[in-house]
C-alpha positions as CSV (number, residue, x, y, z in Angstrom):
1,M,142.4,-61.1,7.0
2,I,143.1,-57.6,6.0
3,L,140.4,-55.0,5.5
4,Y,141.1,-52.3,3.0
5,R,139.2,-49.2,2.1
6,L,139.2,-49.3,-1.7
7,R,138.5,-46.5,-4.3
8,C,137.2,-46.9,-8.2
9,E,138.0,-44.5,-10.9
10,G,134.5,-42.9,-10.1
11,E,135.9,-42.0,-6.8
12,H,133.3,-44.4,-4.8
13,E,134.8,-45.7,-1.6
14,F,134.1,-49.1,-0.4
15,E,135.7,-51.8,1.8
16,G,137.0,-55.1,0.9
17,W,138.5,-58.2,2.9
18,F,141.7,-59.8,1.7
19,P,143.9,-62.7,3.1
20,N,146.9,-60.5,2.6
21,S,148.1,-57.4,0.6
22,A,149.6,-59.7,-2.3
23,S,146.2,-61.2,-2.8
24,F,144.7,-57.7,-3.3
25,E,147.1,-56.7,-5.7
26,R,146.9,-59.9,-7.8
27,Q,143.2,-59.4,-8.1
28,A,143.4,-55.9,-8.8
29,E,146.0,-56.3,-11.5
30,K,143.9,-59.2,-13.0
31,G,140.7,-57.0,-13.0
32,L,139.0,-59.1,-10.5
33,L,137.9,-56.3,-8.5
34,S,134.8,-54.2,-9.2
35,C,133.1,-51.3,-7.6
36,P,129.8,-52.0,-6.0
37,Y,128.3,-48.8,-7.0
38,C,129.3,-48.2,-10.8
39,G,131.0,-51.8,-11.6
40,G,134.3,-49.9,-12.3
41,H,137.3,-52.3,-12.4
42,D,140.3,-49.8,-11.9
43,I,140.5,-50.3,-8.1
44,T,143.0,-48.7,-5.8
45,R,143.5,-48.8,-1.8
46,A,142.3,-45.6,-0.3
47,L,144.1,-43.8,2.4
48,M,143.2,-45.5,6.1
49,A,144.0,-44.3,9.6
50,P,145.7,-47.0,11.0
51,A,145.5,-48.2,14.6
52,I,149.0,-47.8,16.1
53,R,150.2,-49.8,19.1
54,R,152.6,-48.1,21.5
55,G,154.0,-51.5,23.1
56,S,153.2,-55.4,23.4
57,G,150.2,-54.8,26.1
58,D,149.3,-51.3,25.2
59,A,145.8,-50.4,23.6
60,P,146.0,-49.3,20.2
61,V,146.3,-45.2,19.7
62,M,144.0,-44.0,17.1
63,P,144.1,-40.9,15.2
64,D,142.9,-37.8,16.8
65,T,139.2,-37.2,15.5
66,P,136.6,-35.7,17.5
67,D,133.9,-38.4,16.7
68,A,136.3,-41.4,16.6
69,P,134.8,-44.5,18.2
70,P,136.5,-46.3,21.1
71,A,139.9,-48.1,19.7
72,Q,139.6,-51.8,19.0
73,P,142.4,-54.3,19.1
74,P,143.8,-54.6,15.8
75,D,142.5,-58.1,15.3
76,T,138.9,-57.4,15.4
77,V,136.6,-55.2,13.6
78,A,133.4,-53.9,14.5
79,L,131.1,-54.7,11.8
80,P,127.9,-52.5,10.8
81,D,124.7,-54.3,11.7
82,A,124.0,-54.7,7.8
83,A,127.6,-56.0,6.9
84,M,127.3,-58.7,9.6
85,A,123.7,-59.6,8.4
86,L,125.2,-59.9,4.7
87,L,127.9,-62.2,6.1
88,Q,125.5,-64.3,8.1
89,K,123.2,-64.7,5.0
90,M,126.4,-65.7,2.9
91,R,127.3,-68.1,5.4
92,D,123.7,-69.7,5.5
93,V,123.8,-70.0,1.8
94,I,127.5,-71.6,1.7
95,E,126.6,-74.2,4.4
96,G,123.2,-74.8,2.6
97,H,124.7,-75.2,-1.0
98,C,128.3,-76.3,-0.5
99,V,130.0,-79.4,1.0
100,N,132.1,-78.8,4.0
101,A,135.5,-80.4,3.4
102,G,137.1,-79.0,6.4
103,E,140.8,-79.2,6.9
104,Q,140.9,-81.3,3.6
105,F,139.9,-78.2,1.6
106,A,143.4,-77.7,0.0
107,A,143.7,-81.2,-1.1
108,E,140.0,-81.5,-2.7
109,A,140.3,-78.1,-4.2
110,L,143.5,-79.2,-5.8
111,K,142.1,-82.6,-7.1
112,M,139.3,-80.6,-8.7
113,H,141.6,-78.2,-10.3
114,R,143.6,-81.0,-11.9
115,G,140.5,-82.8,-13.0
116,E,141.2,-85.7,-10.5
117,K,137.9,-85.2,-9.0
118,E,134.5,-83.7,-10.2
119,A,134.2,-80.1,-9.4
120,T,131.6,-79.3,-6.9
121,A,131.2,-76.3,-4.5
122,I,133.1,-76.8,-1.4
123,Y,134.3,-74.7,1.8
124,G,136.8,-75.5,4.7
125,S,139.7,-74.1,6.2
126,V,143.2,-73.9,4.7
127,T,146.8,-72.7,6.6
128,E,148.9,-70.1,5.1
129,D,151.1,-72.8,3.4
130,E,148.3,-74.6,1.7
131,R,146.9,-71.0,0.7
132,E,150.3,-70.2,-1.0
133,M,150.4,-73.9,-2.7
134,L,146.9,-73.4,-4.1
135,D,147.8,-69.8,-5.4
136,D,151.0,-71.4,-7.0
137,E,148.8,-73.9,-8.7
138,G,146.5,-71.5,-10.0
139,V,143.7,-72.4,-7.8
140,E,141.6,-69.5,-7.1
141,V,140.5,-69.2,-3.5
142,L,137.9,-66.9,-1.8
143,T,138.3,-66.1,1.9
144,I,135.4,-64.6,3.9
145,P,135.0,-63.6,7.4
146,W,133.3,-66.7,8.9
147,V,130.9,-65.0,11.2
148,R,128.6,-66.6,14.0
149,P,125.4,-68.1,12.3
150,A,122.3,-65.6,12.3
151,D,120.4,-68.1,14.7
152,S,123.0,-67.8,17.4
């Protein structure tokens, strides 16, 4: 997953999660992204300060800013409490209203897309190859960070 800082034509900045950069580009081109503040659909990536690794075992080097928080490994992102609460609520709603297809998600989604099976709300996991295959078939898949449940 990639976390991008985004900006709309109204200069509002916000964040968005994407499985890869191609997914962001595709969604932006199709006008599928919108600003949570004004609803604008002209969305671009805003400038971000990346974490830079010195070597394979070294901690990331963060840009020099006086109020910068401690560096975190690039595969982890500290989420604000409000964001974590929203992601936990999303997980709760998904688990309460959708069928867990597990590792069969790609096969089930493809059957529904082709009309071989009645379309229902499902969730599960996919490999990168399965994600590419679904994308090639025109099956839109949304990936969200799967955080720990709120009650854990």
